[in-house]
KOLBABA-206200 format. One record per residue (C-alpha): residue in three letters; x, y, z. Coordinates in Angstrom, 1 decimal. Layout:
N
ATOM|r|u|v|w
ATOM|ala|X|Y|Z
...
//
This chain:
205
ATOM|r|u|v|w
ATOM|unk|-11.7|14.6|6.2
ATOM|unk|-8.8|17.0|5.8
ATOM|unk|-6.6|18.6|8.3
ATOM|unk|-6.1|22.4|8.4
ATOM|unk|-3.2|22.2|5.9
ATOM|unk|-5.2|20.2|3.4
ATOM|unk|-3.8|16.7|4.0
ATOM|unk|-6.0|13.7|4.3
ATOM|unk|-5.1|11.3|7.2
ATOM|unk|-4.0|8.0|5.9
ATOM|unk|-2.3|4.7|6.9
ATOM|unk|0.3|2.7|5.0
ATOM|unk|1.2|-1.0|5.6
ATOM|unk|4.4|-2.8|5.1
ATOM|unk|3.8|-6.5|5.5
ATOM|unk|6.8|-8.8|5.8
ATOM|unk|7.2|-12.6|5.8
ATOM|unk|9.7|-14.7|7.7
ATOM|unk|12.5|-13.8|5.2
ATOM|unk|11.8|-10.0|5.7
ATOM|unk|10.5|-9.8|2.1
ATOM|unk|7.6|-7.3|1.7
ATOM|unk|4.2|-7.6|0.2
ATOM|unk|4.2|-5.7|-3.1
ATOM|unk|0.8|-5.1|-4.8
ATOM|unk|0.1|-4.3|-8.4
ATOM|unk|-2.7|-1.7|-8.8
ATOM|unk|-5.7|-2.9|-10.7
ATOM|unk|-5.2|-2.5|-14.4
ATOM|unk|-2.1|-0.4|-14.0
ATOM|unk|1.6|-0.9|-14.2
ATOM|unk|2.4|0.6|-10.9
ATOM|unk|3.2|-1.3|-7.7
ATOM|unk|2.7|-0.2|-4.1
ATOM|unk|2.2|-1.0|-0.5
ATOM|unk|-1.4|-1.2|0.9
ATOM|unk|-2.7|2.1|2.2
ATOM|unk|-6.0|3.9|2.8
ATOM|unk|-7.7|6.8|4.5
ATOM|unk|-8.5|7.0|8.2
ATOM|unk|-12.3|7.4|8.7
ATOM|unk|-13.7|9.9|11.2
ATOM|unk|-13.5|8.4|14.7
ATOM|unk|-10.9|5.8|13.8
ATOM|unk|-7.5|5.5|15.3
ATOM|unk|-4.6|4.9|12.9
ATOM|unk|-4.4|1.3|14.2
ATOM|unk|-8.1|0.7|13.6
ATOM|unk|-7.8|2.1|10.1
ATOM|unk|-4.8|-0.1|9.5
ATOM|unk|-6.6|-3.3|10.4
ATOM|unk|-9.6|-2.3|8.3
ATOM|unk|-7.4|-1.5|5.2
ATOM|unk|-5.4|-4.7|5.8
ATOM|unk|-8.6|-6.8|5.4
ATOM|unk|-10.1|-4.8|2.6
ATOM|unk|-6.9|-4.8|0.4
ATOM|unk|-5.1|-7.9|1.4
ATOM|unk|-7.8|-10.1|3.0
ATOM|unk|-6.0|-10.6|6.3
ATOM|unk|-7.2|-10.0|9.9
ATOM|unk|-5.5|-8.9|13.0
ATOM|unk|-5.1|-12.6|14.1
ATOM|unk|-2.9|-13.2|11.0
ATOM|unk|-0.3|-10.5|11.6
ATOM|unk|1.8|-9.0|14.4
ATOM|unk|2.7|-5.3|14.7
ATOM|unk|6.5|-4.9|14.7
ATOM|unk|6.6|-1.1|14.7
ATOM|unk|5.2|2.1|13.2
ATOM|unk|6.5|5.5|12.1
ATOM|unk|7.0|8.1|14.8
ATOM|unk|5.4|11.0|13.0
ATOM|unk|3.1|11.7|10.0
ATOM|unk|4.8|11.4|6.6
ATOM|unk|3.3|13.6|3.9
ATOM|unk|3.2|13.8|0.1
ATOM|unk|1.5|16.2|-2.2
ATOM|unk|-0.7|15.0|-5.0
ATOM|unk|-0.4|16.8|-8.4
ATOM|unk|-3.4|18.9|-9.2
ATOM|unk|-4.4|17.0|-12.2
ATOM|unk|-5.0|13.9|-10.0
ATOM|unk|-7.4|15.8|-7.7
ATOM|unk|-11.2|15.9|-8.2
ATOM|unk|-12.3|19.3|-9.4
ATOM|unk|-14.5|20.0|-6.4
ATOM|unk|-11.5|19.4|-4.0
ATOM|unk|-9.0|21.6|-5.8
ATOM|unk|-7.8|24.5|-3.8
ATOM|unk|-8.5|22.6|-0.5
ATOM|unk|-6.8|19.2|-0.9
ATOM|unk|-3.0|19.0|-1.0
ATOM|unk|-2.3|15.3|-0.5
ATOM|unk|-1.9|12.6|2.1
ATOM|unk|-0.4|12.5|5.6
ATOM|unk|0.4|8.9|6.7
ATOM|unk|1.3|6.8|9.7
ATOM|unk|3.0|3.6|8.5
ATOM|unk|2.9|0.2|10.2
ATOM|unk|5.3|-2.6|9.8
ATOM|unk|3.5|-6.0|10.2
ATOM|unk|4.8|-9.6|10.4
ATOM|unk|2.7|-12.2|8.6
ATOM|unk|1.9|-15.0|11.1
ATOM|unk|-0.1|-17.3|8.8
ATOM|unk|0.5|-18.9|5.4
ATOM|unk|0.8|-16.5|2.5
ATOM|unk|-1.9|-18.6|0.7
ATOM|unk|-4.3|-16.8|3.1
ATOM|unk|-3.8|-13.5|1.2
ATOM|unk|-7.0|-12.7|-0.6
ATOM|unk|-7.0|-9.7|-3.0
ATOM|unk|-10.8|-10.1|-3.5
ATOM|unk|-11.9|-9.9|0.1
ATOM|unk|-13.4|-6.6|-0.7
ATOM|unk|-15.9|-5.9|-3.5
ATOM|unk|-13.6|-3.2|-4.8
ATOM|unk|-10.1|-4.7|-5.0
ATOM|unk|-7.1|-2.4|-5.1
ATOM|unk|-4.6|-5.0|-6.4
ATOM|unk|-4.9|-7.5|-9.2
ATOM|unk|-1.5|-9.2|-8.5
ATOM|unk|1.0|-9.4|-5.7
ATOM|unk|4.4|-10.8|-4.9
ATOM|unk|7.1|-11.0|-2.2
ATOM|unk|9.9|-8.5|-2.9
ATOM|unk|13.2|-7.9|-1.2
ATOM|unk|12.8|-5.2|1.5
ATOM|unk|14.4|-2.4|-0.5
ATOM|unk|11.7|-2.3|-3.2
ATOM|unk|12.3|-0.9|-6.7
ATOM|unk|11.0|2.7|-6.5
ATOM|unk|11.0|3.2|-10.2
ATOM|unk|7.7|1.3|-10.4
ATOM|unk|6.1|3.5|-7.7
ATOM|unk|4.2|6.6|-8.9
ATOM|unk|6.6|9.5|-8.7
ATOM|unk|5.0|11.7|-6.1
ATOM|unk|5.1|8.8|-3.5
ATOM|unk|8.7|7.8|-3.9
ATOM|unk|10.2|10.1|-1.2
ATOM|unk|7.8|8.8|1.4
ATOM|unk|8.5|5.2|0.5
ATOM|unk|12.3|5.9|0.7
ATOM|unk|11.9|7.5|4.1
ATOM|unk|9.5|4.9|5.6
ATOM|unk|11.6|2.0|4.5
ATOM|unk|14.7|3.5|6.1
ATOM|unk|12.8|4.4|9.3
ATOM|unk|11.1|1.0|9.8
ATOM|unk|14.2|-1.1|8.8
ATOM|unk|15.5|-0.7|12.4
ATOM|unk|12.7|-3.1|13.6
ATOM|unk|14.1|-5.8|11.4
ATOM|unk|17.7|-5.0|12.4
ATOM|unk|18.6|-4.5|8.8
ATOM|unk|21.6|-2.7|7.5
ATOM|unk|20.8|0.8|6.2
ATOM|unk|20.5|0.8|2.5
ATOM|unk|23.3|2.6|0.6
ATOM|unk|23.0|4.1|-2.8
ATOM|unk|19.9|4.0|-5.1
ATOM|unk|17.2|1.5|-4.7
ATOM|unk|17.2|-1.5|-7.1
ATOM|unk|15.5|-1.4|-10.5
ATOM|unk|12.2|-3.2|-11.1
ATOM|unk|12.3|-6.9|-11.9
ATOM|unk|9.3|-6.4|-14.1
ATOM|unk|5.7|-7.6|-13.7
ATOM|unk|6.4|-11.0|-15.3
ATOM|unk|7.7|-12.7|-12.2
ATOM|unk|6.9|-16.3|-11.3
ATOM|unk|4.8|-15.3|-8.3
ATOM|unk|2.8|-12.8|-10.3
ATOM|unk|2.1|-15.4|-13.0
ATOM|unk|1.1|-17.9|-10.3
ATOM|unk|-1.3|-15.4|-8.7
ATOM|unk|-2.8|-14.5|-12.1
ATOM|unk|-3.3|-18.2|-12.9
ATOM|unk|-5.0|-18.8|-9.6
ATOM|unk|-7.5|-15.9|-10.3
ATOM|unk|-8.2|-17.3|-13.7
ATOM|unk|-8.9|-20.8|-12.3
ATOM|unk|-11.2|-19.2|-9.7
ATOM|unk|-13.1|-17.5|-12.5
ATOM|unk|-12.3|-14.0|-11.2
ATOM|unk|-14.0|-11.2|-13.0
ATOM|unk|-11.9|-8.3|-14.3
ATOM|unk|-11.1|-6.1|-11.4
ATOM|unk|-12.2|-2.5|-11.3
ATOM|unk|-10.4|0.2|-9.4
ATOM|unk|-13.0|2.4|-7.6
ATOM|unk|-11.9|4.8|-4.9
ATOM|unk|-14.3|5.6|-2.0
ATOM|unk|-17.0|8.2|-2.4
ATOM|unk|-15.2|10.5|0.0
ATOM|unk|-11.9|10.3|-1.8
ATOM|unk|-10.6|13.7|-3.0
ATOM|unk|-8.8|12.0|-5.8
ATOM|unk|-10.0|10.8|-9.2
ATOM|unk|-10.6|7.0|-9.4
ATOM|unk|-7.4|6.3|-11.1
ATOM|unk|-5.3|8.1|-8.5
ATOM|unk|-3.1|5.8|-6.4
//
């Protein structure tokens, strides 16, 4: 489902804990990190799509979070042509997103990256609010910068000055713990498969 300008409606999720740290997910079999996001299905409101994506990608339900705020308007990014499926080229430009800021109200052990049969992430961690944008795929960075600034007012945080911090690297303690838990649970290697209606190739974030 595309709008008249070629953008696919989408929702993004910033999930924070009691320390205002954000959920930071590592894409399956990739070295890029991102927030949960996904398309809005026909007939869905942005809020309905947000709760569905929250469960599919993070394994949480509406009873385990609280909405703190959302962006006022759509935020857009263009997807480079080589990421777009051949049959969508010339029609699809990128994503337009409404972003939600959520507060986790349960224990973080309730996060389940395998709630869906097609997981988006194979590791996660809590990160300081001003996330390292150098590990985000390049064409999403401006949207991330804008949404973090816009939603920071709901947390009464000081505006961020200067460049965002560099990545701490994937080998953090929480990442290693999450990986060890998956191994103990006998998790199969995750496969990143986008939905049938996605205009982007399977490896496209």
